[in-house]
LOTIDREN-690046 format. One record per residue (C-alpha): residue in one letter; y, z, x. Coordinates in steps of 0.25 Angstrom, whole numbers, padded with zeros to 4 digits, always signed. Layout:
% residues N
aYZX...
//
This chain:
% residues 662
x-0098-0085-0046x-0098-0091-0061x-0113-0089-0061x-0111-0074-0057x-0101-0072-0067x-0109-0078-0078x-0121-0069-0074x-0112-0056-0075x-0107-0060-0089x-0122-0061-0093x-0125-0048-0088x-0114-0041-0095x-0119-0048-0108x-0133-0045-0107x-0137-0032-0101x-0152-0035-0101x-0151-0048-0094x-0142-0040-0083x-0154-0030-0081x-0163-0042-0079x-0155-0048-0068x-0151-0035-0061x-0161-0038-0050x-0153-0037-0037x-0161-0030-0026x-0161-0026-0012x-0172-0023-0002x-0171-0016+0011x-0178-0019+0024x-0185-0011+0029x-0189-0004+0016x-0186+0010+0023x-0172+0010+0030x-0172+0018+0043x-0160+0023+0051x-0155+0014+0062x-0161+0002+0057x-0157-0012+0053x-0160-0015+0039x-0160-0027+0030x-0160-0029+0015x-0162-0040+0005x-0153-0041-0007x-0156-0048-0020x-0144-0050-0029x-0150-0057-0041x-0146-0050-0054x-0134-0044-0047x-0119-0047-0046x-0121-0054-0033x-0133-0063-0038x-0124-0076-0037x-0115-0072-0025x-0115-0081-0013x-0111-0071-0003x-0114-0056-0007x-0110-0046+0004x-0117-0033+0007x-0112-0019+0012x-0121-0009+0018x-0118+0006+0017x-0125+0016+0026x-0124+0032+0026x-0127+0036+0040x-0128+0051+0038x-0113+0055+0038x-0106+0043+0032x-0107+0029+0025x-0104+0016+0032x-0104+0002+0027x-0107-0011+0033x-0106-0026+0028x-0120-0033+0028x-0121-0048+0030x-0130-0054+0019x-0139-0067+0021x-0145-0074+0009x-0160-0078+0010x-0165-0085-0003x-0159-0076-0014x-0159-0063-0006x-0147-0058+0003x-0151-0050+0016x-0144-0041+0025x-0146-0031+0036x-0138-0020+0043x-0141-0008+0052x-0143+0006+0048x-0137+0017+0057x-0144+0029+0063x-0141+0039+0053x-0141+0030+0040x-0147+0037+0028x-0143+0028+0016x-0139+0013+0015x-0133+0005+0004x-0129-0009+0001x-0119-0016-0008x-0118-0031-0011x-0105-0038-0015x-0097-0050-0016x-0083-0052-0012x-0074-0041-0006x-0080-0028-0002x-0070-0019-0009x-0068-0028-0021x-0081-0036-0023x-0083-0047-0033x-0097-0043-0036x-0106-0031-0031x-0120-0028-0031x-0124-0013-0029x-0137-0013-0038x-0130-0011-0051x-0123+0001-0045x-0135+0008-0040x-0133+0003-0026x-0142-0002-0015x-0145+0009-0005x-0157+0014+0003x-0160+0027+0011x-0161+0026+0026x-0172+0035+0033x-0173+0040+0047x-0182+0034+0057x-0194+0043+0052x-0192+0038+0038x-0186+0051+0033x-0174+0052+0024x-0162+0057+0031x-0153+0069+0027x-0141+0064+0020x-0148+0052+0013x-0148+0058-0001x-0134+0063+0001x-0130+0049+0005x-0137+0043-0007x-0130+0053-0017x-0116+0049-0011x-0119+0034-0012x-0124+0035-0026x-0113+0044-0031x-0102+0036-0024x-0098+0048-0015x-0099+0042-0002x-0084+0043+0001x-0084+0029+0006x-0077+0018-0002x-0085+0008+0006x-0097+0012-0002x-0090+0008-0015x-0099-0001-0023x-0112+0002-0016x-0116+0010-0029x-0110+0014-0042x-0107+0029-0040x-0115+0039-0049x-0111+0053-0051x-0125+0056-0057x-0127+0071-0054x-0142+0071-0055x-0143+0059-0045x-0133+0065-0035x-0140+0079-0036x-0154+0073-0034x-0150+0066-0021x-0142+0079-0016x-0155+0087-0019x-0163+0077-0011x-0153+0078+0000x-0153+0094+0000x-0168+0093+0001x-0168+0083+0012x-0157+0089+0021x-0160+0104+0018x-0146+0107+0021x-0135+0097+0018x-0129+0094+0032x-0115+0097+0035x-0112+0082+0037x-0116+0079+0023x-0111+0092+0016x-0098+0086+0010x-0105+0074+0005x-0115+0083-0001x-0105+0092-0008x-0098+0079-0014x-0110+0075-0021x-0115+0089-0025x-0101+0091-0032x-0105+0079-0041x-0117+0087-0046x-0112+0101-0048x-0102+0109-0057x-0089+0111-0049x-0090+0126-0048x-0104+0125-0043x-0101+0114-0033x-0089+0122-0027x-0098+0134-0024x-0109+0125-0018x-0098+0118-0009x-0092+0131-0005x-0105+0137-0001x-0110+0124+0007x-0097+0123+0014x-0096+0138+0018x-0111+0137+0023x-0107+0125+0032x-0094+0133+0037x-0103+0145+0041x-0112+0136+0049x-0101+0133+0059x-0100+0121+0069x-0091+0114+0059x-0083+0102+0063x-0069+0099+0059x-0073+0088+0050x-0082+0098+0042x-0071+0108+0041x-0062+0097+0036x-0072+0093+0025x-0075+0107+0021x-0060+0110+0020x-0058+0098+0011x-0070+0101+0003x-0065+0115+0000x-0051+0108-0004x-0059+0099-0013x-0066+0111-0020x-0052+0118-0021x-0059+0130-0013x-0046+0135-0006x-0053+0147+0001x-0064+0137+0006x-0053+0127+0011x-0045+0138+0018x-0058+0144+0025x-0061+0130+0030x-0047+0127+0034x-0046+0140+0042x-0059+0136+0050x-0053+0123+0053x-0040+0129+0059x-0049+0138+0067x-0059+0128+0072x-0051+0115+0072x-0036+0120+0073x-0031+0106+0078x-0040+0097+0070x-0036+0086+0061x-0042+0095+0049x-0033+0107+0054x-0021+0097+0055x-0023+0092+0041x-0024+0106+0035x-0012+0110+0042x-0004+0098+0037x-0008+0101+0023x-0006+0116+0024x+0008+0114+0031x+0014+0103+0022x+0006+0102+0009x+0015+0105-0003x+0027+0109+0006x+0041+0103+0005x+0054+0104+0012x+0055+0116+0022x+0041+0121+0019x+0036+0107+0023x+0045+0107+0035x+0039+0120+0040x+0025+0116+0037x+0026+0102+0044x+0032+0108+0056x+0021+0119+0057x+0011+0108+0056x+0017+0099+0067x+0017+0111+0076x+0002+0114+0073x-0002+0099+0074x+0009+0091+0082x+0009+0076+0079x+0008+0073+0094x-0005+0080+0095x-0011+0073+0084x-0006+0060+0089x-0014+0062+0102x-0026+0061+0094x-0022+0055+0080x-0032+0055+0068x-0030+0051+0054x-0020+0062+0051x-0007+0054+0054x-0003+0055+0040x-0001+0070+0042x+0010+0068+0052x+0016+0057+0045x+0017+0066+0032x+0022+0078+0040x+0033+0070+0048x+0038+0062+0037x+0040+0074+0027x+0045+0083+0038x+0055+0072+0042x+0060+0071+0028x+0061+0086+0027x+0069+0087+0040x+0078+0075+0036x+0081+0080+0022x+0084+0094+0027x+0094+0089+0038x+0085+0093+0050x+0088+0080+0057x+0084+0084+0071x+0071+0088+0066x+0070+0075+0058x+0072+0066+0070x+0063+0075+0079x+0051+0070+0071x+0052+0056+0077x+0048+0060+0091x+0033+0059+0089x+0030+0052+0075x+0025+0038+0074x+0032+0026+0068x+0025+0027+0054x+0030+0041+0052x+0044+0039+0058x+0046+0027+0049x+0043+0034+0037x+0052+0046+0041x+0063+0036+0043x+0061+0028+0030x+0060+0041+0022x+0073+0047+0028x+0082+0037+0034x+0079+0024+0026x+0079+0032+0013x+0092+0038+0016x+0098+0025+0021x+0093+0017+0008x+0098+0028-0001x+0111+0030+0006x+0110+0045+0004x+0111+0055+0015x+0119+0055+0028x+0118+0040+0033x+0124+0043+0046x+0112+0053+0049x+0102+0043+0044x+0108+0033+0054x+0108+0043+0065x+0093+0047+0062x+0090+0032+0061x+0095+0029+0075x+0086+0039+0081x+0074+0035+0072x+0074+0020+0073x+0071+0019+0088x+0060+0028+0086x+0054+0020+0075x+0055+0007+0084x+0048+0014+0095x+0036+0018+0086x+0036+0005+0078x+0023+0000+0084x+0015+0013+0085x+0006+0008+0074x+0007+0021+0066x+0005+0012+0053x-0008+0007+0058x-0017+0016+0049x-0009+0012+0037x-0013-0002+0039x-0028+0000+0042x-0026-0001+0057x-0020-0015+0055x-0010-0015+0067x-0002-0027+0063x+0000-0023+0049x+0004-0009+0053x+0014-0014+0063x+0020-0024+0053x+0022-0012+0044x+0029-0004+0055x+0038-0016+0058x+0042-0017+0043x+0045-0002+0043x+0053-0003+0055x+0061-0014+0049x+0064-0005+0037x+0068+0006+0046x+0077-0003+0054x+0084-0008+0041x+0087+0006+0038x+0093+0009+0052x+0101-0004+0052x+0106-0001+0038x+0111+0013+0043x+0117+0007+0056x+0124-0004+0048x+0130+0006+0038x+0135+0016+0049x+0142+0004+0056x+0133+0005+0068x+0131-0010+0069x+0127-0010+0083x+0116+0000+0080x+0111-0008+0068x+0111-0021+0076x+0102-0016+0087x+0090-0013+0077x+0089-0027+0071x+0081-0032+0083x+0070-0022+0079x+0067-0028+0066x+0053-0035+0064x+0052-0050+0063x+0051-0049+0048x+0062-0039+0047x+0072-0046+0056x+0078-0055+0045x+0069-0051+0033x+0079-0041+0027x+0091-0046+0020x+0099-0033+0020x+0096-0031+0035x+0100-0045+0038x+0113-0042+0031x+0115-0030+0039x+0112-0037+0051x+0123-0047+0048x+0133-0036+0046x+0129-0029+0059x+0131-0042+0067x+0144-0045+0060x+0149-0031+0063x+0145-0033+0078x+0152-0046+0078x+0139-0053+0082x+0143-0065+0073x+0134-0075+0080x+0122-0068+0076x+0125-0067+0061x+0122-0082+0057x+0108-0082+0064x+0105-0069+0057x+0109-0075+0043x+0101-0087+0046x+0089-0079+0050x+0091-0070+0037x+0091-0083+0028x+0078-0088+0035x+0072-0074+0032x+0077-0075+0018x+0084-0061+0019x+0099-0064+0016x+0109-0056+0007x+0120-0063-0001x+0130-0059+0010x+0122-0065+0021x+0122-0078+0014x+0137-0078+0012x+0138-0075+0027x+0129-0086+0031x+0137-0096+0022x+0150-0091+0028x+0144-0094+0042x+0139-0108+0038x+0152-0112+0032x+0160-0107+0045x+0151-0116+0053x+0153-0128+0043x+0168-0128+0042x+0168-0119+0030x+0159-0128+0022x+0146-0124+0016x+0140-0138+0014x+0125-0137+0019x+0124-0122+0019x+0113-0122+0008x+0105-0131+0017x+0108-0123+0029x+0103-0111+0022x+0091-0117+0016x+0087-0122+0030x+0087-0107+0036x+0075-0103+0027x+0062-0107+0034x+0052-0115+0026x+0041-0104+0027x+0051-0094+0020x+0053-0104+0009x+0039-0107+0007x+0036-0092+0007x+0047-0090-0004x+0041-0101-0012x+0027-0095-0011x+0033-0082-0016x+0040-0088-0027x+0028-0096-0032x+0020-0084-0032x+0030-0077-0042x+0030-0088-0052x+0025-0084-0066x+0025-0090-0080x+0027-0078-0090x+0034-0079-0104x+0047-0072-0105x+0049-0063-0118x+0064-0068-0122x+0074-0057-0121x+0089-0054-0123x+0096-0044-0114x+0110-0039-0112x+0118-0043-0100x+0129-0035-0093x+0140-0039-0103x+0132-0035-0115x+0128-0049-0119x+0114-0053-0123x+0106-0063-0114x+0094-0070-0120x+0083-0075-0112x+0081-0086-0122x+0094-0092-0117x+0087-0095-0104x+0079-0107-0108x+0086-0117-0099x+0087-0108-0087x+0079-0102-0075x+0082-0087-0076x+0080-0076-0065x+0079-0062-0070x+0080-0050-0061x+0075-0037-0067x+0082-0025-0060x+0087-0011-0061x+0098-0003-0056x+0088+0007-0050x+0080-0003-0043x+0084-0005-0028x+0077-0018-0025x+0083-0024-0038x+0097-0020-0033x+0093-0025-0019x+0089-0039-0025x+0103-0041-0031x+0109-0049-0020x+0097-0058-0020x+0099-0060-0035x+0114-0063-0033x+0110-0074-0023x+0101-0080-0033x+0112-0079-0044x+0123-0085-0035x+0113-0097-0031x+0111-0101-0046x+0125-0096-0051x+0129-0111-0055x+0115-0115-0060x+0114-0114-0075x+0099-0116-0075x+0097-0103-0068x+0101-0089-0072x+0099-0075-0066x+0098-0062-0074x+0097-0048-0069x+0090-0039-0079x+0092-0024-0077x+0079-0017-0082x+0072-0003-0082x+0085+0004-0081x+0090+0017-0087x+0103+0024-0093x+0115+0015-0094x+0108+0004-0087x+0117-0007-0092x+0129-0001-0086x+0122+0002-0073x+0117-0012-0071x+0130-0019-0074x+0138-0010-0065x+0128-0011-0053x+0128-0026-0054x+0143-0028-0056x+0147-0017-0046x+0139-0024-0035x+0145-0038-0039x+0132-0045-0043x+0134-0057-0052x+0122-0055-0061x+0118-0058-0075x+0114-0044-0079x+0105-0041-0091x+0099-0028-0096x+0084-0027-0099x+0082-0023-0114x+0077-0009-0118x+0063-0007-0123x+0059+0001-0135x+0056+0013-0126x+0070+0013-0120x+0066+0006-0107x+0076-0005-0102x+0065-0015-0098x+0061-0023-0110x+0062-0037-0103x+0056-0032-0090x+0045-0026-0097x+0042-0038-0105x+0039-0045-0092x+0029-0034-0087x+0017-0042-0089x+0022-0052-0079x+0028-0042-0069x+0016-0032-0069x+0026-0023-0063x+0038-0015-0067x+0045-0016-0054x+0059-0022-0052x+0066-0030-0047x+0059-0042-0054x+0064-0056-0054x+0059-0066-0064x+0063-0081-0067x+0062-0086-0081x+0061-0101-0085x+0059-0107-0099x+0056-0093-0105x+0045-0090-0094x+0046-0080-0083x+0042-0090-0071x+0045-0081-0059x+0043-0066-0057x+0045-0057-0044x+0046-0043-0041x+0054-0035-0030x+0064-0039-0020x+0062-0043-0005x+0075-0038+0000x+0081-0051+0003x+0092-0057-0007x+0090-0071-0002x+0075-0070-0003x+0076-0066-0017x+0086-0077-0020x+0077-0087-0014x+0065-0082-0021x+0071-0083-0035x+0079-0096-0032x+0066-0103-0027x+0059-0098-0040x+0070-0104-0048x+0070-0117-0041x+0055-0118-0043x+0056-0116-0058x+0068-0125-0059x+0059-0136-0053x+0048-0135-0063x+0047-0146-0073
//
């Protein structure tokens, strides 16, 4: 493609030369294209962006009288000409081609005849131009097809004269614009007229069609939406009235009723409106013949559930779960039960009692594929998402049971976790250990701890427990413990971790800084010349930052006796008396951190050091871990996985890789 790049540069530098080269052409066979006919074409790319392409691709578009469709066309090269063929459908009126290289949505190069497009009219079997032809051409040229797959076939033009000329030809050809083309015609006509004149024209044409009768639900729906677009309230209301009269149980009536009953309503008003809607359009009736309006019931149920829950109507809240699908029930649980459990607010006993009723229902519906549409009908991905969601809901339920002291109730639900979720969450593993100990199932504790280590999802307390068990089996000695621990981690996990660590290695110059520590003394980064230094940027308001503290403590303990490694926690982006808050939180929770306070910038923001690294981070998110060596930032990672042991292993592996460098 070097040759291709050089030619493009020459075209930019020499417009005249470019005009001479622009000779790419297409010829259609036969010369007159007829409906229901197999046609072919010859494409000469010389002078265009695909002149030097070894494998151009072609996409054909056809307007068949009511909608556009596209089909890929196989190209074959004969001499310097590319040829292809495809079948025109019965009602085709216009066809077009575009040529490209690479991916269809993001092509490396594109040929659409310098924006003019390659297109051709299609006539009927008698050789006559078919009504709708000029309308299709106007839509095509104006980029008003409403179909993204036609992007790139032509450079859209809003030339009023061009559009109006084609519409006049269509009016002469069709005598009267057919109902099936009316809204496309109006969209184009709007581009050629002043707004007030167009509103009057559109209103007259729509009223004329409405008077003619024999109207389908689809036409009513389009007319109502068009009146809405015109902000013509009386016209919209008139059509809406006809819809409820002629198609009272249609999807259009359902959508209008949903909007009327819930739009802009909150609290008790929303509750009343939602209940009225569900009486008129019951979910179970829709479920017998579902369409694309699942979002209506999802929105209704989740907001109605929140209203019931927050207003203390618990019986009504639980009653919603009788019919709804997994996706909707999961969201209701997440927003009301999980949120309440995580915040620690509200009646925790009530949350647990509700959860005991809801969790079995969720498990029952877990495989109903209600997430299918969210994953482009990929059943495997949809089910994987449902399984991940169920793991999260089980975490909430087990947490509630554990907090209430219902250890048997908690224990019965670990078996429902997915393969990924069974040992993948360090906090859940810690709860599992606690539950087993409370139930005196001591034989199961060590295998659980070993499986947790293998999954790299272990808390500091779990490591302590495992060491105690190891020593009890080895006469109180811990000799060989580290080798035993290392042997529990599968090699594929270690390789996976190494790949992750290497992907986060960087080489970025550090601007030297001096920051105040928890005791009010200054710490200067220039003093770290002979050390590998880990820095954790955190804030008291950042929940993931706080959740990562046990993992950082594991790292600090691991290198506590190593003078060549240091770890500093820099509090950043905080407000008010942030120094007192930071120190108090760390000391109250018995963390043994080297705490620093980020410096305050000229505008008063406490983020001077963090901001100096913004070009490296390309993000303002925390937690953020960096590792410094010889005045350079050599490692940078964002976020927290949820596992203290995994965080410790990630950072320690990065440290050892940097230490091993010569």
